[in-house]
DRENBAKE-653707 format. One record per residue (C-alpha): x, y, z; residue in three letters. Coordinates in steps of 0.25 Angstrom, whole numbers, plus 2048, in hexadecimal, padded with zeros to 3 digits. Example, Ala and Ser with C-alpha at 12.3 -4.5 7.8 and 13.67 -1.06 7.14 Angstrom:
DRENBAKE-653707
8317EE81FAla8377FC81DSer
end
This chain:
DRENBAKE-653707
DB7C7BD16MetDABC72D1BProD9EC76D1BGluD92C71D23LeuD83C73D1FValD79C6FD2AValD6AC6FD27TyrD62C71D33LeuD54C75D36LeuD52C83D3AGluD51C85D4AGlyD5DC84D51ArgD65C8FD59SerD70C98D55ValD76C8FD61GluD74C81D5AHisD79C86D4ELysD86C8BD53ArgD89C7FD5BAlaD86C76D4FLeuD8EC7ED45ValD9BC7ED51LysD99C6FD51AspD98C6CD43LeuDA2C75D3FThrDACC6ED4BSerDA9C61D44AlaDADC64D38ValDBBC6AD3CValDBEC5ED44LysDBAC54D38AsnDBFC5BD2DLeuDCBC64D34GlyDC6C70D2DValDC7C7ED35ProDBBC82D3DGlnDBBC8FD33GluDB9C87D28SerDACC80D2BValD9FC85D26ThrD92C81D2CValD84C86D26SerD78C82D2ELeuD6BC82D24ValD5EC83D2CGluD52C7FD25ThrD42C83D2BAlaD3BC76D2FArgD31C7AD25ThrD3BC78D1AAspD3FC6BD1DLysD3AC5CD1EAlaD3CC4ED21LysD34C44D1DGlyD2BC4CD16GlyD27C53D23ValD2CC63D26LeuD34C63D31PheD2BC6FD37AlaD21C63D37AspD27C5AD3EMetD26C59D4ELysD32C5ED56AlaD3CC52D5DGly
end
């Protein structure tokens, strides 16, 4: 029973998340030879004010 945990910043649409979990599931099925129903994907979203890189909050970084 493979389980994937994906950490990402908040703000993506349900359509983007749906496509992501579909593609990740397909990759696990293809590469590990397990049934699709056995793959669990968890998306863990973090607010831009609650995550930083290089000492700078993502909320303070310029987009782009």
